[in-house]
DRENDO-1510 file (C-alpha; in Angstrom, 1 decimal, always signed):
<recs>
REC; n; res; u; v; w
REC; 1; MET; +20.8; -27.3; +16.2 .
REC; 2; ASN; +21.0; -27.7; +12.4 .
REC; 3; THR; +18.0; -28.0; +10.1 .
REC; 4; LYS; +18.1; -31.8; +9.7 .
REC; 5; ASN; +18.2; -32.2; +13.5 .
REC; 6; ARG; +15.3; -29.8; +14.0 .
REC; 7; ASP; +13.1; -31.5; +11.4 .
REC; 8; GLN; +12.9; -34.8; +13.2 .
REC; 9; TYR; +10.9; -33.1; +15.9 .
REC; 10; LYS; +8.5; -31.2; +13.6 .
REC; 11; ARG; +6.0; -34.1; +13.3 .
REC; 12; VAL; +6.1; -34.7; +17.0 .
REC; 13; LEU; +5.4; -31.1; +17.8 .
REC; 14; ARG; +2.5; -31.1; +15.2 .
REC; 15; ILE; +0.9; -34.0; +16.8 .
REC; 16; LEU; +1.2; -32.4; +20.2 .
REC; 17; ALA; -0.3; -29.2; +18.9 .
REC; 18; ASP; -3.2; -31.1; +17.4 .
REC; 19; PHE; -3.8; -33.0; +20.6 .
REC; 20; VAL; -3.9; -29.8; +22.6 .
REC; 21; ILE; -6.6; -28.3; +20.4 .
REC; 22; LEU; -8.6; -31.6; +20.3 .
REC; 23; PHE; -8.3; -32.0; +24.1 .
REC; 24; LEU; -9.5; -28.4; +24.8 .
REC; 25; GLU; -12.5; -28.6; +22.4 .
REC; 26; SER; -13.5; -32.1; +23.9 .
REC; 27; LEU; -13.2; -30.6; +27.4 .
REC; 28; VAL; -15.6; -27.8; +26.3 .
REC; 29; PHE; -18.0; -30.4; +24.9 .
REC; 30; SER; -17.8; -32.4; +28.1 .
REC; 31; ALA; -18.9; -29.4; +30.1 .
REC; 32; VAL; -21.7; -28.5; +27.8 .
REC; 33; TRP; -22.9; -32.2; +27.6 .
REC; 34; GLN; -23.0; -32.5; +31.4 .
REC; 35; ARG; -24.6; -29.1; +32.0 .
REC; 36; TYR; -27.3; -29.1; +29.3 .
REC; 37; TYR; -27.9; -32.5; +27.7 .
REC; 38; ALA; -26.8; -35.4; +29.9 .
REC; 39; GLN; -29.7; -35.4; +32.3 .
REC; 40; LYS; -32.5; -35.4; +29.7 .
REC; 41; LEU; -31.9; -38.6; +27.8 .
REC; 42; TRP; -34.8; -40.7; +26.5 .
REC; 43; LEU; -34.4; -43.5; +29.0 .
REC; 44; GLU; -32.1; -42.5; +31.9 .
REC; 45; PRO; -28.9; -40.5; +32.3 .
REC; 46; PHE; -25.6; -42.3; +31.5 .
REC; 47; TYR; -23.3; -43.5; +34.1 .
REC; 48; PHE; -19.7; -42.1; +34.3 .
REC; 49; TRP; -18.4; -44.3; +31.5 .
REC; 50; GLY; -21.3; -43.6; +29.3 .
REC; 51; ASP; -20.5; -39.9; +29.5 .
REC; 52; ILE; -16.9; -40.6; +28.8 .
REC; 53; PHE; -18.0; -42.6; +25.7 .
REC; 54; ILE; -20.0; -39.7; +24.4 .
REC; 55; VAL; -17.0; -37.4; +24.7 .
REC; 56; VAL; -14.8; -39.9; +23.0 .
REC; 57; VAL; -17.3; -40.1; +20.1 .
REC; 58; TYR; -17.3; -36.4; +19.8 .
REC; 59; ALA; -13.4; -36.3; +19.8 .
REC; 60; ALA; -13.5; -38.9; +17.0 .
REC; 61; TYR; -15.9; -36.8; +14.9 .
REC; 62; GLU; -13.7; -33.8; +15.5 .
REC; 63; LEU; -10.6; -35.7; +14.5 .
REC; 64; LEU; -12.3; -37.1; +11.4 .
REC; 65; PHE; -13.2; -33.6; +10.1 .
REC; 66; MET; -9.8; -32.1; +11.1 .
REC; 67; TYR; -8.2; -34.8; +8.9 .
REC; 68; ILE; -10.6; -34.2; +6.0 .
REC; 69; TYR; -10.2; -30.4; +6.0 .
REC; 70; GLY; -6.5; -30.3; +6.7 .
REC; 71; ALA; -6.8; -28.8; +10.2 .
REC; 72; LEU; -4.1; -31.2; +11.5 .
REC; 73; LYS; -1.5; -29.5; +9.3 .
REC; 74; ILE; -0.3; -26.9; +11.7 .
REC; 75; GLY; +3.1; -25.6; +10.6 .
REC; 76; TYR; +2.5; -26.9; +7.1 .
REC; 77; LEU; -0.5; -24.9; +5.8 .
REC; 78; LYS; -0.8; -21.1; +6.1 .
REC; 79; GLY; -2.0; -20.0; +9.5 .
REC; 80; SER; -5.1; -18.5; +8.2 .
REC; 81; ASN; -5.9; -21.7; +6.3 .
REC; 82; VAL; -5.4; -23.8; +9.5 .
REC; 83; ILE; -7.7; -21.5; +11.6 .
REC; 84; TYR; -10.4; -21.7; +8.9 .
REC; 85; SER; -10.0; -25.5; +8.7 .
REC; 86; GLN; -10.2; -25.8; +12.5 .
REC; 87; ALA; -13.3; -23.7; +12.6 .
REC; 88; LEU; -15.0; -25.7; +9.9 .
REC; 89; SER; -14.1; -28.9; +11.5 .
REC; 90; GLY; -15.5; -27.9; +14.9 .
REC; 91; MET; -18.8; -26.7; +13.3 .
REC; 92; CYS; -19.2; -30.0; +11.4 .
REC; 93; ALA; -18.5; -32.1; +14.5 .
REC; 94; ASN; -21.0; -30.0; +16.5 .
REC; 95; VAL; -23.7; -30.4; +13.9 .
REC; 96; VAL; -23.2; -34.1; +13.8 .
REC; 97; MET; -23.3; -34.3; +17.6 .
REC; 98; TYR; -26.5; -32.2; +17.7 .
REC; 99; VAL; -28.2; -34.8; +15.4 .
REC; 100; GLN; -26.9; -37.6; +17.8 .
REC; 101; ILE; -28.3; -35.8; +20.8 .
REC; 102; LEU; -31.6; -35.4; +19.0 .
REC; 103; LEU; -31.7; -39.2; +18.8 .
REC; 104; LEU; -31.0; -39.5; +22.5 .
REC; 105; TRP; -33.4; -36.9; +23.8 .
REC; 106; ARG; -37.1; -36.9; +24.7 .
REC; 107; HIS; -37.8; -33.9; +22.6 .
REC; 108; LEU; -36.1; -31.4; +20.3 .
REC; 109; PRO; -32.9; -30.3; +22.1 .
REC; 110; ASP; -32.0; -26.6; +22.7 .
REC; 111; PRO; -29.3; -25.8; +20.1 .
REC; 112; ARG; -28.1; -22.7; +21.8 .
REC; 113; PRO; -25.6; -24.4; +24.0 .
REC; 114; LEU; -24.0; -26.0; +21.1 .
REC; 115; ILE; -24.0; -22.7; +19.1 .
REC; 116; VAL; -22.1; -21.0; +22.0 .
REC; 117; MET; -19.8; -24.0; +22.2 .
REC; 118; THR; -19.1; -23.6; +18.4 .
REC; 119; VAL; -18.1; -20.0; +19.0 .
REC; 120; ILE; -15.8; -21.0; +21.9 .
REC; 121; ASP; -14.3; -23.8; +19.7 .
REC; 122; ILE; -13.6; -21.3; +17.0 .
REC; 123; LEU; -11.9; -19.0; +19.5 .
REC; 124; ILE; -9.8; -21.9; +20.9 .
REC; 125; ALA; -8.8; -23.0; +17.4 .
REC; 126; ALA; -7.9; -19.4; +16.3 .
REC; 127; VAL; -5.8; -18.7; +19.4 .
REC; 128; CYS; -4.0; -22.1; +19.5 .
REC; 129; ALA; -3.4; -22.2; +15.8 .
REC; 130; PHE; -2.0; -18.7; +15.9 .
REC; 131; LEU; +0.3; -19.4; +18.8 .
REC; 132; PHE; +1.5; -22.8; +17.3 .
REC; 133; ASP; +2.0; -21.1; +14.0 .
REC; 134; ARG; +4.3; -18.6; +15.6 .
REC; 135; MET; +6.1; -21.3; +17.5 .
REC; 136; PHE; +6.7; -23.3; +14.4 .
REC; 137; ALA; +7.9; -20.1; +12.6 .
REC; 138; ARG; +10.5; -19.5; +15.3 .
REC; 139; LEU; +11.7; -23.2; +15.8 .
REC; 140; PHE; +11.6; -24.0; +12.0 .
REC; 141; PRO; +12.8; -21.1; +9.9 .
REC; 142; PRO; +12.4; -21.1; +6.2 .
REC; 143; ARG; +14.8; -23.4; +4.3 .
REC; 144; GLN; +17.5; -21.8; +2.2 .
REC; 145; LEU; +17.2; -23.6; -1.1 .
REC; 146; LEU; +19.1; -23.8; -4.4 .
REC; 147; LEU; +17.0; -23.7; -7.5 .
REC; 148; ILE; +18.4; -25.5; -10.5 .
REC; 149; TYR; +16.7; -24.8; -13.8 .
REC; 150; ASP; +17.1; -25.5; -17.6 .
REC; 151; GLU; +15.5; -23.9; -20.7 .
REC; 152; TYR; +11.9; -24.2; -19.4 .
REC; 153; PRO; +10.4; -21.2; -17.4 .
REC; 154; VAL; +10.5; -21.4; -13.6 .
REC; 155; GLU; +9.1; -18.0; -12.8 .
REC; 156; LYS; +5.7; -19.4; -11.9 .
REC; 157; LEU; +7.3; -22.0; -9.5 .
REC; 158; CYS; +9.4; -19.2; -7.9 .
REC; 159; GLN; +6.3; -17.1; -7.4 .
REC; 160; LYS; +4.4; -20.0; -5.8 .
REC; 161; MET; +7.3; -20.8; -3.4 .
REC; 162; ASP; +7.8; -17.2; -2.7 .
REC; 163; SER; +4.2; -17.0; -1.5 .
REC; 164; ARG; +5.2; -19.4; +1.3 .
REC; 165; ARG; +8.2; -17.4; +2.7 .
REC; 166; ASP; +7.5; -19.0; +6.1 .
REC; 167; LYS; +8.8; -22.4; +4.6 .
REC; 168; PHE; +11.0; -21.6; +1.6 .
REC; 169; CYS; +13.7; -19.1; +0.6 .
REC; 170; ILE; +15.3; -19.4; -2.9 .
REC; 171; ALA; +18.8; -18.3; -1.8 .
REC; 172; LYS; +20.5; -19.1; -5.1 .
REC; 173; GLN; +19.5; -20.0; -8.7 .
REC; 174; ILE; +21.7; -21.7; -11.3 .
REC; 175; SER; +21.2; -23.0; -14.8 .
REC; 176; VAL; +22.4; -26.3; -16.0 .
REC; 177; ALA; +23.7; -24.5; -19.0 .
REC; 178; GLN; +26.7; -23.5; -16.7 .
REC; 179; GLY; +27.8; -27.1; -16.7 .
REC; 180; GLU; +27.4; -30.0; -14.4 .
REC; 181; GLU; +30.5; -29.4; -12.4 .
REC; 182; ALA; +29.3; -25.9; -11.6 .
REC; 183; VAL; +25.9; -27.2; -10.6 .
REC; 184; LEU; +27.4; -29.8; -8.3 .
REC; 185; GLN; +29.6; -27.2; -6.7 .
REC; 186; ALA; +26.6; -25.0; -6.1 .
REC; 187; ILE; +24.7; -27.9; -4.5 .
REC; 188; GLU; +27.7; -28.3; -2.0 .
REC; 189; GLU; +27.8; -24.6; -1.3 .
REC; 190; TRP; +24.1; -23.5; -1.4 .
REC; 191; GLY; +22.0; -26.7; -1.4 .
REC; 192; ARG; +22.7; -28.2; +2.1 .
REC; 193; GLU; +19.2; -27.4; +3.3 .
REC; 194; GLY; +17.5; -28.4; +0.1 .
REC; 195; VAL; +17.5; -28.4; -3.7 .
REC; 196; VAL; +14.7; -27.4; -6.1 .
REC; 197; LEU; +14.9; -29.1; -9.5 .
REC; 198; GLY; +12.9; -27.1; -12.1 .
REC; 199; ASP; +11.6; -28.8; -15.2 .
REC; 200; LEU; +14.9; -30.5; -16.3 .
REC; 201; HIS; +15.5; -33.0; -18.9 .
REC; 202; SER; +15.2; -36.5; -17.4 .
REC; 203; GLU; +18.8; -37.5; -18.0 .
REC; 204; MET; +20.2; -34.5; -15.9 .
REC; 205; ARG; +17.3; -34.8; -13.4 .
REC; 206; ASN; +18.2; -38.4; -12.7 .
REC; 207; ARG; +21.9; -37.7; -12.2 .
REC; 208; LEU; +21.2; -34.8; -9.8 .
REC; 209; LEU; +18.6; -36.8; -7.9 .
REC; 210; LYS; +21.1; -39.6; -7.3 .
REC; 211; TYR; +23.9; -37.1; -6.3 .
REC; 212; CYS; +21.5; -35.5; -3.7 .
REC; 213; TYR; +20.3; -38.9; -2.5 .
REC; 214; SER; +23.9; -40.0; -1.9 .
REC; 215; ARG; +24.5; -37.0; +0.3 .
REC; 216; SER; +21.1; -37.1; +2.1 .
REC; 217; ILE; +20.1; -33.7; +0.6 .
REC; 218; ARG; +16.4; -32.9; +0.5 .
REC; 219; VAL; +15.1; -32.5; -3.1 .
REC; 220; TYR; +11.9; -30.7; -4.2 .
REC; 221; LEU; +10.7; -31.3; -7.8 .
REC; 222; THR; +7.6; -31.1; -9.9 .
REC; 223; PRO; +6.5; -34.5; -11.3 .
REC; 224; LYS; +6.3; -35.4; -15.0 .
REC; 225; VAL; +3.3; -37.2; -16.2 .
REC; 226; SER; +5.3; -40.4; -16.4 .
REC; 227; ASP; +6.3; -39.9; -12.7 .
REC; 228; ILE; +2.6; -39.9; -11.6 .
REC; 229; ILE; +1.8; -43.1; -13.7 .
REC; 230; LEU; +4.8; -44.8; -12.1 .
REC; 231; LYS; +4.0; -43.7; -8.6 .
REC; 232; ALA; +0.7; -45.6; -8.8 .
REC; 233; SER; +2.2; -48.7; -10.2 .
REC; 234; GLU; +2.0; -52.1; -8.5 .
REC; 235; THR; +5.1; -54.0; -7.4 .
REC; 236; LEU; +5.5; -57.5; -8.6 .
REC; 237; ASP; +7.6; -60.0; -6.7 .
REC; 238; LEU; +7.8; -62.7; -9.2 .
REC; 239; PHE; +11.5; -63.1; -9.4 .
REC; 240; ASP; +14.7; -61.4; -8.1 .
REC; 241; THR; +14.5; -58.4; -10.4 .
REC; 242; PRO; +12.2; -55.5; -9.3 .
REC; 243; LEU; +9.1; -55.2; -11.6 .
REC; 244; PHE; +6.6; -52.4; -11.7 .
REC; 245; LEU; +3.2; -53.0; -13.3 .
REC; 246; ALA; +1.3; -49.9; -14.5 .
REC; 247; ARG; -2.2; -51.2; -15.6 .
REC; 248; ASN; -3.2; -47.9; -17.4 .
REC; 249; TYR; -6.9; -48.8; -18.0 .
REC; 250; GLY; -8.6; -46.4; -15.6 .
REC; 251; LEU; -11.0; -47.8; -13.0 .
REC; 252; THR; -11.8; -51.5; -12.6 .
REC; 253; VAL; -15.4; -52.9; -13.0 .
REC; 254; GLU; -16.0; -53.0; -9.3 .
REC; 255; GLN; -14.8; -49.5; -8.8 .
REC; 256; ARG; -17.0; -48.2; -11.5 .
REC; 257; ILE; -20.0; -49.9; -10.0 .
REC; 258; ALA; -19.3; -48.6; -6.5 .
REC; 259; LYS; -18.7; -45.1; -7.9 .
REC; 260; ARG; -22.0; -45.1; -9.8 .
REC; 261; CYS; -23.9; -46.2; -6.7 .
REC; 262; LEU; -22.3; -43.4; -4.7 .
REC; 263; ASP; -23.1; -40.9; -7.4 .
REC; 264; VAL; -26.8; -41.8; -7.6 .
REC; 265; THR; -27.3; -41.9; -3.8 .
REC; 266; VAL; -25.4; -38.7; -3.0 .
REC; 267; SER; -26.6; -36.6; -5.9 .
REC; 268; ALA; -30.3; -37.5; -5.2 .
REC; 269; LEU; -29.9; -36.6; -1.5 .
REC; 270; LEU; -28.1; -33.3; -2.5 .
REC; 271; LEU; -30.8; -32.4; -4.9 .
REC; 272; LEU; -33.4; -32.9; -2.1 .
REC; 273; VAL; -31.5; -30.7; +0.3 .
REC; 274; ALA; -30.4; -28.1; -2.3 .
REC; 275; SER; -33.8; -27.6; -4.0 .
REC; 276; PRO; -34.9; -24.6; -1.8 .
REC; 277; PHE; -31.5; -22.9; -2.6 .
REC; 278; MET; -31.9; -23.7; -6.3 .
REC; 279; LEU; -35.4; -22.1; -6.4 .
REC; 280; ILE; -34.0; -18.9; -4.8 .
REC; 281; VAL; -31.1; -18.7; -7.3 .
REC; 282; ALA; -33.5; -19.4; -10.2 .
REC; 283; ALA; -35.7; -16.6; -9.1 .
REC; 284; ALA; -32.9; -14.1; -8.7 .
REC; 285; ILE; -31.5; -14.9; -12.1 .
REC; 286; HIS; -34.9; -14.5; -13.7 .
REC; 287; PHE; -35.9; -11.3; -12.0 .
REC; 288; TYR; -32.5; -9.6; -12.7 .
REC; 289; ASP; -32.7; -9.5; -16.5 .
REC; 290; LYS; -35.7; -11.7; -17.4 .
REC; 291; GLY; -33.4; -14.0; -19.3 .
REC; 292; PRO; -33.2; -17.8; -19.1 .
REC; 293; VAL; -32.3; -19.4; -15.7 .
REC; 294; PHE; -30.2; -22.2; -17.1 .
REC; 295; PHE; -27.9; -22.7; -19.8 .
REC; 296; ARG; -26.5; -25.7; -21.6 .
REC; 297; GLN; -23.0; -26.1; -22.9 .
REC; 298; LYS; -21.1; -28.8; -24.7 .
REC; 299; ARG; -18.5; -30.5; -22.5 .
REC; 300; LEU; -16.3; -33.6; -22.6 .
REC; 301; THR; -16.5; -36.6; -20.4 .
REC; 302; LYS; -15.1; -40.2; -20.3 .
REC; 303; ASP; -13.5; -41.4; -23.6 .
REC; 304; GLY; -14.1; -38.0; -25.2 .
REC; 305; LYS; -17.9; -38.2; -25.2 .
REC; 306; VAL; -19.7; -34.9; -25.7 .
REC; 307; PHE; -22.6; -34.1; -23.4 .
REC; 308; ASP; -24.7; -31.0; -22.4 .
REC; 309; VAL; -23.7; -29.7; -19.0 .
REC; 310; TYR; -26.4; -27.9; -17.0 .
REC; 311; LYS; -25.6; -24.7; -15.0 .
REC; 312; PHE; -27.3; -21.7; -13.7 .
REC; 313; ARG; -26.7; -18.7; -16.0 .
REC; 314; SER; -24.1; -16.4; -14.3 .
REC; 315; MET; -23.4; -14.2; -17.3 .
REC; 316; ILE; -25.3; -11.9; -19.6 .
REC; 317; VAL; -27.3; -13.4; -22.4 .
REC; 318; ASP; -25.2; -14.1; -25.5 .
REC; 319; ALA; -22.0; -13.7; -23.5 .
REC; 320; GLU; -20.1; -15.4; -26.4 .
REC; 321; LYS; -22.0; -13.9; -29.3 .
REC; 322; ASP; -18.6; -13.4; -31.0 .
REC; 323; GLY; -18.3; -17.1; -31.2 .
REC; 324; VAL; -15.0; -17.3; -29.3 .
REC; 325; ALA; -14.9; -19.9; -26.4 .
REC; 326; ARG; -13.2; -18.3; -23.4 .
REC; 327; LEU; -13.0; -18.9; -19.7 .
REC; 328; ALA; -14.2; -16.1; -17.3 .
REC; 329; GLY; -11.6; -13.4; -16.5 .
REC; 330; ALA; -10.8; -12.0; -13.0 .
REC; 331; ASN; -13.0; -8.9; -13.7 .
REC; 332; ASP; -15.1; -10.2; -16.5 .
REC; 333; SER; -17.8; -7.6; -17.5 .
REC; 334; ARG; -20.0; -10.4; -18.8 .
REC; 335; ILE; -20.7; -11.7; -15.3 .
REC; 336; THR; -23.9; -10.4; -13.8 .
REC; 337; PRO; -24.2; -9.2; -10.1 .
REC; 338; VAL; -26.2; -12.4; -9.4 .
REC; 339; GLY; -23.6; -14.4; -11.3 .
REC; 340; LYS; -20.8; -13.0; -9.1 .
REC; 341; VAL; -22.6; -14.3; -6.0 .
REC; 342; ILE; -23.4; -17.8; -7.3 .
REC; 343; ARG; -20.0; -18.3; -8.9 .
REC; 344; ALA; -18.2; -17.3; -5.7 .
REC; 345; THR; -20.3; -19.8; -3.7 .
REC; 346; ARG; -20.3; -22.4; -6.5 .
REC; 347; LEU; -24.1; -22.4; -6.5 .
REC; 348; ASP; -24.0; -22.1; -10.3 .
REC; 349; GLU; -22.8; -25.7; -10.4 .
REC; 350; LEU; -25.9; -27.3; -8.6 .
REC; 351; PRO; -27.8; -28.2; -11.8 .
REC; 352; GLN; -24.9; -30.5; -12.7 .
REC; 353; LEU; -26.5; -32.9; -10.1 .
REC; 354; LEU; -29.0; -33.7; -12.9 .
REC; 355; ASN; -26.0; -34.6; -15.2 .
REC; 356; ILE; -24.8; -37.0; -12.5 .
REC; 357; LEU; -28.1; -38.7; -12.2 .
REC; 358; LYS; -28.3; -39.1; -15.9 .
REC; 359; GLY; -24.8; -40.7; -15.9 .
REC; 360; ASP; -23.0; -38.0; -18.0 .
REC; 361; MET; -20.8; -37.0; -15.0 .
REC; 362; SER; -19.7; -38.3; -11.6 .
REC; 363; LEU; -19.6; -36.5; -8.3 .
REC; 364; VAL; -15.8; -36.7; -8.3 .
REC; 365; GLY; -13.6; -36.5; -11.4 .
REC; 366; PRO; -11.8; -34.1; -13.7 .
REC; 367; ARG; -13.5; -30.8; -14.5 .
REC; 368; PRO; -15.4; -31.2; -17.8 .
REC; 369; GLU; -13.8; -29.0; -20.4 .
REC; 370; ARG; -15.3; -27.5; -23.5 .
REC; 371; PRO; -14.3; -29.4; -26.7 .
REC; 372; GLU; -12.8; -26.2; -28.3 .
REC; 373; ILE; -10.7; -25.4; -25.3 .
REC; 374; ALA; -9.7; -29.0; -24.8 .
REC; 375; SER; -8.4; -29.1; -28.3 .
REC; 376; GLN; -6.4; -26.0; -27.9 .
REC; 377; TYR; -4.7; -27.6; -24.8 .
REC; 378; GLU; -4.1; -30.9; -26.7 .
REC; 379; LYS; -2.1; -29.0; -29.4 .
REC; 380; GLU; +0.6; -28.1; -26.8 .
REC; 381; ILE; -0.1; -31.0; -24.3 .
REC; 382; PRO; -1.2; -34.2; -26.1 .
REC; 383; GLU; -1.4; -35.9; -22.7 .
REC; 384; PHE; -4.3; -33.6; -21.6 .
REC; 385; ALA; -6.6; -36.2; -23.1 .
REC; 386; TYR; -5.5; -38.8; -20.4 .
REC; 387; ARG; -7.9; -37.0; -18.1 .
REC; 388; LEU; -10.7; -38.7; -20.0 .
REC; 389; LYS; -10.0; -42.1; -18.6 .
REC; 390; VAL; -12.8; -41.5; -16.1 .
REC; 391; LYS; -16.0; -39.5; -16.1 .
REC; 392; ALA; -16.0; -35.7; -15.6 .
REC; 393; GLY; -16.8; -34.6; -12.1 .
REC; 394; LEU; -18.7; -31.9; -10.2 .
REC; 395; THR; -15.8; -31.7; -7.8 .
REC; 396; GLY; -12.3; -33.4; -7.9 .
REC; 397; TYR; -8.7; -33.3; -6.9 .
REC; 398; ALA; -7.8; -30.5; -9.3 .
REC; 399; GLN; -10.9; -28.4; -8.3 .
REC; 400; ILE; -10.1; -28.8; -4.6 .
REC; 401; TYR; -6.3; -28.4; -4.6 .
REC; 402; GLY; -6.1; -26.2; -7.7 .
REC; 403; LYS; -7.7; -23.0; -8.7 .
REC; 404; TYR; -10.0; -21.9; -11.6 .
REC; 405; ASN; -6.9; -20.4; -13.3 .
REC; 406; THR; -4.4; -23.2; -12.5 .
REC; 407; THR; -2.4; -24.0; -15.7 .
REC; 408; ALA; -3.6; -26.7; -17.9 .
REC; 409; TYR; -0.5; -28.8; -17.3 .
REC; 410; ASP; -0.9; -28.6; -13.5 .
REC; 411; LYS; -4.6; -29.5; -13.8 .
REC; 412; LEU; -3.6; -32.5; -15.9 .
REC; 413; LYS; -1.1; -33.7; -13.3 .
REC; 414; LEU; -3.6; -33.2; -10.4 .
REC; 415; ASP; -6.3; -35.1; -12.3 .
REC; 416; LEU; -3.9; -37.9; -13.1 .
REC; 417; MET; -3.0; -38.1; -9.4 .
REC; 418; TYR; -6.7; -38.7; -8.7 .
REC; 419; ILE; -7.1; -41.3; -11.4 .
REC; 420; GLU; -4.0; -43.3; -10.7 .
REC; 421; ASN; -4.7; -43.4; -6.9 .
REC; 422; TYR; -8.5; -43.9; -7.1 .
REC; 423; SER; -10.5; -45.3; -4.1 .
REC; 424; ILE; -14.0; -45.0; -3.0 .
REC; 425; LEU; -12.8; -43.6; +0.4 .
REC; 426; ASN; -10.8; -40.9; -1.4 .
REC; 427; ASP; -14.1; -39.9; -3.3 .
REC; 428; LEU; -15.9; -39.6; +0.1 .
REC; 429; LYS; -13.0; -37.5; +1.5 .
REC; 430; LEU; -13.1; -35.2; -1.6 .
REC; 431; ILE; -16.8; -34.8; -1.5 .
REC; 432; VAL; -16.7; -33.6; +2.2 .
REC; 433; ALA; -13.6; -31.5; +1.6 .
REC; 434; THR; -15.5; -29.7; -1.2 .
REC; 435; PHE; -17.3; -27.6; +1.4 .
REC; 436; LYS; -14.1; -26.1; +2.5 .
REC; 437; ILE; -13.4; -24.4; -0.8 .
REC; 438; LEU; -16.9; -22.9; -1.2 .
REC; 439; PHE; -15.8; -19.7; +0.5 .
REC; 440; MET; -12.1; -19.6; -0.3 .
REC; 441; LYS; -11.7; -16.7; -2.7 .
REC; 442; GLU; -8.4; -18.0; -4.2 .
REC; 443; SER; -10.1; -21.2; -5.5 .
REC; 444; THR; -12.3; -19.1; -7.9 .
REC; 445; GLU; -9.6; -16.7; -9.2 .
REC; 446; GLY; -10.3; -15.9; -12.9 .
REC; 447; MET; -8.1; -15.6; -15.9 .
REC; 448; GLU; -5.8; -12.7; -16.4 .
REC; 449; GLU; -7.1; -9.9; -18.6 .
REC; 450; GLY; -6.8; -10.9; -22.3 .
REC; 451; GLN; -6.5; -14.6; -21.4 .
REC; 452; THR; -9.2; -17.0; -23.0 .
REC; 453; ILE; -7.9; -20.3; -21.6 .
REC; 454; SER; -5.5; -21.4; -18.8 .
REC; 455; ARG; -1.8; -21.1; -19.7 .
REC; 456; THR; -0.1; -24.3; -20.5 .
REC; 457; GLU; +3.4; -23.2; -19.4 .
REC; 458; ARG; +5.1; -25.5; -21.8 .
REC; 459; SER; +4.8; -26.5; -25.6 .
REC; 460; LYS; +4.4; -29.8; -27.2 .
REC; 461; THR; +8.0; -29.9; -28.2 .
REC; 462; MET; +9.1; -29.3; -24.6 .
REC; 463; GLU; +7.0; -32.2; -23.4 .
REC; 464; SER; +8.1; -34.7; -26.1 .
REC; 465; LYS; +11.6; -33.6; -25.5 .
REC; 466; ASN; +11.4; -34.2; -21.8 .
REC; 467; GLU; +9.6; -37.5; -21.9 .
REC; 468; GLY; +11.7; -38.7; -24.8 .
REC; 469; ARG; +15.0; -38.2; -22.9 .
REC; 470; GLU; +14.1; -40.4; -19.8 .
REC; 471; VAL; +17.0; -42.8; -19.0 .
REC; 472; ARG; +18.0; -45.1; -16.2 .
</recs>
């Protein structure tokens, strides 16, 4: 069976795998509910259908958290990521169900059965995710891909694709400098399972896209800024010529009002819950070197407005006494032992909840950059300022799906994807999804030694060249 025929069954198998895990965990909850909780309700025990309803509600919670944390993406994400996501989903669903049982009981319910159930759920998720991951690896081997590149570097893209050898294998590389005829011949010979288009000029990219489309060949490509803006455009059916509308003014009035209400409500609640942890962190910072607990730093938010961001101090006092603005490195000697812990767990960001209440920031949005660093990025990528169409955020699309050392150009594209596809439901999803990355080490990777800012990977001339050569 060839690759195209196998792929049509991948989604069906993924749904079946997710259903198996969900069914087993719901079965475990049903047994725990019947054995420990069902007979001690506030009024009287449920009848049969009442118990079934409780199990269905639990399954709905489980499915919701599996969707938010990516636990449904078996065969798509790395096996370790799926197991972590499944475990996190089960724990969250069990916490929510404990609160619900608390409302139904006559007194405080014993949490031990649910704790044991959580351990069993983690084991079920780990075993099933491992077995299904192996099954997917056997049934769907990595695609043999042809990489087509131009004058712009593709080493980083190759490294990222090479990190997922379970899904991709760059079997052949060819430069467009060898001529279009040679490239098309390479597609016929090496690109039957898929083609990767590097950062090509738009004219060449469009011709190759149409060529692959006419032959039903799968294409992987990194988007340009203009692609992201176009993707979020609105289709107008006013006459018999297709027309796209890109509004390009950020959020609407009603979206800004809803977003501000969400910011105030959630940040106030989080401050209340996090206040004990904040006191512990403040005491640890103070007793380590007797220096200040907080520090303020100039950052950029909507429309380029400068504000003072509040954070717990994670570095030594006078960490930038030389006056050079730089991001933290992978083994930065300026970071204190306490700082390493609070940076790894993102606890150093908690004082920014005060910025959100003040209105300087939002819960979700682009990471607030320092003016000095942003100006350096904009020298090579003028479009970097597009991120400032919305308020800076404590968390966001780039913070969750990127890393601390993600290149500036990739951060820009991730932030634009968030801005151009904004919805209040997406904000809620990103807020909940933030808890997943708190303990993921790769999301806090620092800069390489000697690096003061994120790499841009391309220059201003490259970008203007690319965007200027877009044709039909």
